[in-house]
NURO-537164 format. One record per residue (C-alpha): x, y, z; residue number from 1; residue in one letter. Coordinates in Angstrom, 3 decimals, padded with zeros to 6 digits. Layout:
# NURO-537164
<pt><u>X</u><v>Y</v><w>Z</w><num>NUM</num><residuo>A</residuo></pt>
...
# end
This chain:
# NURO-537164
<pt><u>100.052</u><v>138.026</v><w>130.865</w><num>1</num><residuo>M</residuo></pt>
<pt><u>097.757</u><v>137.358</v><w>133.529</w><num>2</num><residuo>K</residuo></pt>
<pt><u>094.146</u><v>135.556</v><w>132.417</w><num>3</num><residuo>Q</residuo></pt>
<pt><u>091.193</u><v>137.149</v><w>133.972</w><num>4</num><residuo>V</residuo></pt>
<pt><u>088.419</u><v>135.031</v><w>134.107</w><num>5</num><residuo>I</residuo></pt>
<pt><u>084.447</u><v>136.198</v><w>134.218</w><num>6</num><residuo>R</residuo></pt>
<pt><u>082.786</u><v>136.657</v><w>137.260</w><num>7</num><residuo>L</residuo></pt>
<pt><u>079.140</u><v>135.355</v><w>138.122</w><num>8</num><residuo>I</residuo></pt>
<pt><u>077.214</u><v>137.338</v><w>140.421</w><num>9</num><residuo>L</residuo></pt>
<pt><u>074.684</u><v>135.999</v><w>142.151</w><num>10</num><residuo>F</residuo></pt>
<pt><u>071.144</u><v>137.830</v><w>142.575</w><num>11</num><residuo>S</residuo></pt>
<pt><u>068.600</u><v>136.588</v><w>145.091</w><num>12</num><residuo>S</residuo></pt>
<pt><u>065.796</u><v>136.615</v><w>142.410</w><num>13</num><residuo>F</residuo></pt>
<pt><u>064.929</u><v>136.099</v><w>138.764</w><num>14</num><residuo>L</residuo></pt>
<pt><u>066.263</u><v>138.744</v><w>136.815</w><num>15</num><residuo>L</residuo></pt>
<pt><u>064.536</u><v>140.365</v><w>133.438</w><num>16</num><residuo>P</residuo></pt>
<pt><u>065.384</u><v>138.709</v><w>130.421</w><num>17</num><residuo>A</residuo></pt>
<pt><u>066.400</u><v>142.309</v><w>129.262</w><num>18</num><residuo>A</residuo></pt>
<pt><u>069.196</u><v>142.696</v><w>131.927</w><num>19</num><residuo>L</residuo></pt>
<pt><u>071.136</u><v>139.382</v><w>130.730</w><num>20</num><residuo>L</residuo></pt>
<pt><u>072.073</u><v>141.277</v><w>127.902</w><num>21</num><residuo>A</residuo></pt>
<pt><u>073.663</u><v>143.851</v><w>129.991</w><num>22</num><residuo>K</residuo></pt>
<pt><u>077.618</u><v>143.170</v><w>130.544</w><num>23</num><residuo>P</residuo></pt>
<pt><u>077.813</u><v>141.028</v><w>134.416</w><num>24</num><residuo>G</residuo></pt>
<pt><u>078.265</u><v>143.529</v><w>136.677</w><num>25</num><residuo>A</residuo></pt>
<pt><u>076.106</u><v>146.655</v><w>135.235</w><num>26</num><residuo>E</residuo></pt>
<pt><u>073.193</u><v>143.857</v><w>135.503</w><num>27</num><residuo>A</residuo></pt>
<pt><u>073.922</u><v>143.023</v><w>139.008</w><num>28</num><residuo>Y</residuo></pt>
<pt><u>073.385</u><v>146.594</v><w>139.968</w><num>29</num><residuo>V</residuo></pt>
<pt><u>070.913</u><v>147.283</v><w>137.833</w><num>30</num><residuo>A</residuo></pt>
<pt><u>068.926</u><v>143.992</v><w>139.212</w><num>31</num><residuo>S</residuo></pt>
<pt><u>068.685</u><v>145.668</v><w>142.481</w><num>32</num><residuo>Y</residuo></pt>
<pt><u>066.801</u><v>148.680</v><w>141.317</w><num>33</num><residuo>A</residuo></pt>
<pt><u>063.641</u><v>149.825</v><w>144.044</w><num>34</num><residuo>G</residuo></pt>
<pt><u>065.097</u><v>147.417</v><w>146.390</w><num>35</num><residuo>R</residuo></pt>
<pt><u>064.247</u><v>148.802</v><w>149.764</w><num>36</num><residuo>A</residuo></pt>
<pt><u>064.673</u><v>145.291</v><w>151.933</w><num>37</num><residuo>D</residuo></pt>
<pt><u>068.854</u><v>145.291</v><w>151.573</w><num>38</num><residuo>V</residuo></pt>
<pt><u>071.361</u><v>147.542</v><w>150.980</w><num>39</num><residuo>P</residuo></pt>
<pt><u>071.023</u><v>148.711</v><w>147.004</w><num>40</num><residuo>V</residuo></pt>
<pt><u>074.343</u><v>148.056</v><w>145.206</w><num>41</num><residuo>P</residuo></pt>
<pt><u>075.233</u><v>151.246</v><w>143.546</w><num>42</num><residuo>V</residuo></pt>
<pt><u>078.537</u><v>150.906</v><w>141.805</w><num>43</num><residuo>S</residuo></pt>
<pt><u>080.441</u><v>147.299</v><w>141.073</w><num>44</num><residuo>V</residuo></pt>
<pt><u>084.055</u><v>146.921</v><w>140.754</w><num>45</num><residuo>V</residuo></pt>
<pt><u>084.357</u><v>143.174</v><w>138.743</w><num>46</num><residuo>T</residuo></pt>
<pt><u>087.569</u><v>141.307</v><w>139.965</w><num>47</num><residuo>P</residuo></pt>
<pt><u>090.712</u><v>139.890</v><w>137.772</w><num>48</num><residuo>E</residuo></pt>
<pt><u>091.095</u><v>136.523</v><w>139.046</w><num>49</num><residuo>I</residuo></pt>
<pt><u>093.832</u><v>134.732</v><w>137.909</w><num>50</num><residuo>E</residuo></pt>
<pt><u>093.262</u><v>130.820</v><w>136.312</w><num>51</num><residuo>A</residuo></pt>
<pt><u>092.451</u><v>127.693</v><w>137.725</w><num>52</num><residuo>G</residuo></pt>
<pt><u>089.460</u><v>129.041</v><w>139.915</w><num>53</num><residuo>H</residuo></pt>
<pt><u>087.029</u><v>127.993</v><w>136.925</w><num>54</num><residuo>E</residuo></pt>
<pt><u>083.426</u><v>127.326</v><w>138.523</w><num>55</num><residuo>G</residuo></pt>
<pt><u>084.920</u><v>128.022</v><w>142.083</w><num>56</num><residuo>T</residuo></pt>
<pt><u>082.017</u><v>129.246</v><w>144.809</w><num>57</num><residuo>E</residuo></pt>
<pt><u>083.256</u><v>131.418</v><w>147.515</w><num>58</num><residuo>V</residuo></pt>
<pt><u>080.829</u><v>133.186</v><w>150.155</w><num>59</num><residuo>R</residuo></pt>
<pt><u>082.124</u><v>136.454</v><w>151.002</w><num>60</num><residuo>L</residuo></pt>
<pt><u>080.718</u><v>138.261</v><w>154.830</w><num>61</num><residuo>T</residuo></pt>
<pt><u>081.070</u><v>141.808</v><w>155.196</w><num>62</num><residuo>F</residuo></pt>
<pt><u>079.451</u><v>144.595</v><w>156.439</w><num>63</num><residuo>V</residuo></pt>
<pt><u>077.598</u><v>147.674</v><w>154.455</w><num>64</num><residuo>I</residuo></pt>
<pt><u>078.383</u><v>150.819</v><w>156.654</w><num>65</num><residuo>E</residuo></pt>
<pt><u>075.719</u><v>153.647</v><w>157.099</w><num>66</num><residuo>A</residuo></pt>
<pt><u>077.920</u><v>155.284</v><w>154.350</w><num>67</num><residuo>D</residuo></pt>
<pt><u>077.433</u><v>152.698</v><w>151.802</w><num>68</num><residuo>G</residuo></pt>
<pt><u>080.825</u><v>151.380</v><w>151.907</w><num>69</num><residuo>T</residuo></pt>
<pt><u>081.686</u><v>147.817</v><w>152.622</w><num>70</num><residuo>P</residuo></pt>
<pt><u>084.316</u><v>146.933</v><w>155.838</w><num>71</num><residuo>R</residuo></pt>
<pt><u>085.318</u><v>143.832</v><w>157.501</w><num>72</num><residuo>D</residuo></pt>
<pt><u>085.359</u><v>141.219</v><w>154.865</w><num>73</num><residuo>I</residuo></pt>
<pt><u>086.635</u><v>137.614</v><w>154.844</w><num>74</num><residuo>Y</residuo></pt>
<pt><u>085.038</u><v>134.116</v><w>153.571</w><num>75</num><residuo>A</residuo></pt>
<pt><u>085.290</u><v>131.006</v><w>155.665</w><num>76</num><residuo>P</residuo></pt>
<pt><u>088.228</u><v>129.413</v><w>156.185</w><num>77</num><residuo>V</residuo></pt>
<pt><u>089.065</u><v>126.461</v><w>153.754</w><num>78</num><residuo>D</residuo></pt>
<pt><u>088.339</u><v>129.618</v><w>150.953</w><num>79</num><residuo>A</residuo></pt>
<pt><u>091.769</u><v>129.988</v><w>149.157</w><num>80</num><residuo>D</residuo></pt>
<pt><u>092.904</u><v>132.875</v><w>150.467</w><num>81</num><residuo>R</residuo></pt>
<pt><u>094.752</u><v>134.334</v><w>146.942</w><num>82</num><residuo>R</residuo></pt>
<pt><u>090.788</u><v>134.123</v><w>145.534</w><num>83</num><residuo>L</residuo></pt>
<pt><u>089.634</u><v>135.779</v><w>148.735</w><num>84</num><residuo>V</residuo></pt>
<pt><u>092.138</u><v>138.364</v><w>148.435</w><num>85</num><residuo>R</residuo></pt>
<pt><u>091.387</u><v>138.966</v><w>144.872</w><num>86</num><residuo>Q</residuo></pt>
<pt><u>087.773</u><v>138.896</v><w>145.588</w><num>87</num><residuo>L</residuo></pt>
<pt><u>087.361</u><v>140.905</v><w>148.641</w><num>88</num><residuo>A</residuo></pt>
<pt><u>090.124</u><v>143.539</v><w>147.254</w><num>89</num><residuo>D</residuo></pt>
<pt><u>087.017</u><v>144.411</v><w>144.128</w><num>90</num><residuo>A</residuo></pt>
<pt><u>084.528</u><v>143.957</v><w>147.142</w><num>91</num><residuo>V</residuo></pt>
<pt><u>085.944</u><v>146.600</v><w>149.244</w><num>92</num><residuo>A</residuo></pt>
<pt><u>085.764</u><v>149.071</v><w>146.374</w><num>93</num><residuo>Q</residuo></pt>
<pt><u>081.825</u><v>148.773</v><w>145.378</w><num>94</num><residuo>W</residuo></pt>
<pt><u>079.504</u><v>151.195</v><w>146.712</w><num>95</num><residuo>R</residuo></pt>
<pt><u>076.148</u><v>150.640</v><w>148.415</w><num>96</num><residuo>F</residuo></pt>
<pt><u>072.798</u><v>152.383</v><w>148.808</w><num>97</num><residuo>K</residuo></pt>
<pt><u>072.658</u><v>151.654</v><w>153.027</w><num>98</num><residuo>P</residuo></pt>
<pt><u>070.140</u><v>150.042</v><w>153.948</w><num>99</num><residuo>L</residuo></pt>
<pt><u>067.415</u><v>151.717</v><w>155.992</w><num>100</num><residuo>T</residuo></pt>
<pt><u>064.855</u><v>150.935</v><w>158.888</w><num>101</num><residuo>R</residuo></pt>
<pt><u>062.414</u><v>152.656</v><w>160.291</w><num>102</num><residuo>D</residuo></pt>
<pt><u>064.106</u><v>156.329</v><w>158.258</w><num>103</num><residuo>G</residuo></pt>
<pt><u>067.644</u><v>155.840</v><w>160.038</w><num>104</num><residuo>E</residuo></pt>
<pt><u>070.411</u><v>154.699</v><w>157.935</w><num>105</num><residuo>V</residuo></pt>
<pt><u>071.570</u><v>151.146</v><w>159.180</w><num>106</num><residuo>V</residuo></pt>
<pt><u>074.939</u><v>148.944</v><w>159.312</w><num>107</num><residuo>R</residuo></pt>
<pt><u>073.777</u><v>146.047</v><w>157.529</w><num>108</num><residuo>A</residuo></pt>
<pt><u>075.997</u><v>142.318</v><w>157.665</w><num>109</num><residuo>R</residuo></pt>
<pt><u>075.674</u><v>140.931</v><w>154.368</w><num>110</num><residuo>V</residuo></pt>
<pt><u>076.907</u><v>137.436</v><w>153.247</w><num>111</num><residuo>T</residuo></pt>
<pt><u>077.091</u><v>137.425</v><w>149.107</w><num>112</num><residuo>L</residuo></pt>
<pt><u>078.013</u><v>134.284</v><w>146.837</w><num>113</num><residuo>P</residuo></pt>
<pt><u>080.175</u><v>134.843</v><w>143.963</w><num>114</num><residuo>F</residuo></pt>
<pt><u>080.828</u><v>131.498</v><w>141.196</w><num>115</num><residuo>R</residuo></pt>
<pt><u>083.549</u><v>132.069</v><w>139.031</w><num>116</num><residuo>I</residuo></pt>
<pt><u>083.315</u><v>131.700</v><w>135.164</w><num>117</num><residuo>G</residuo></pt>
<pt><u>085.723</u><v>130.195</v><w>132.643</w><num>118</num><residuo>S</residuo></pt>
<pt><u>087.779</u><v>132.603</v><w>131.178</w><num>119</num><residuo>P</residuo></pt>
<pt><u>086.193</u><v>132.413</v><w>127.409</w><num>120</num><residuo>S</residuo></pt>
<pt><u>083.109</u><v>134.098</v><w>129.256</w><num>121</num><residuo>G</residuo></pt>
<pt><u>081.217</u><v>130.939</v><w>128.576</w><num>122</num><residuo>A</residuo></pt>
<pt><u>078.360</u><v>130.369</v><w>130.880</w><num>123</num><residuo>A</residuo></pt>
<pt><u>078.795</u><v>133.436</v><w>132.201</w><num>124</num><residuo>V</residuo></pt>
<pt><u>075.077</u><v>134.766</v><w>133.564</w><num>125</num><residuo>A</residuo></pt>
<pt><u>073.391</u><v>136.144</v><w>137.182</w><num>126</num><residuo>I</residuo></pt>
<pt><u>071.646</u><v>133.311</v><w>138.080</w><num>127</num><residuo>S</residuo></pt>
<pt><u>068.623</u><v>133.920</v><w>140.688</w><num>128</num><residuo>G</residuo></pt>
# end
């Protein structure tokens, strides 16, 4: 049976303490509530990661299309390809409220760091 490892999602700001009690994906989505300066995640899928990647950090870069879907997902060439595939498969299912500029919906390129947590869930948190 595949062992699932918890994923720590980073945001660019500190979260209120109340959000830390929510499961990772739910807290991550809630952390962007009310933001207008970035594409806002409205739903995320937590990836299933095989054991052996604890403590690994991978940065995925992708385009958020005007319809809120992520496309053209990639990582640096030195990243573990299987891990990148597992992360990219999940991110491809995410949905975003697209970024708007001057009232127009625009595509946006984002880079998102992921840090893989331990299988026990210890130290799983959303960090600023």
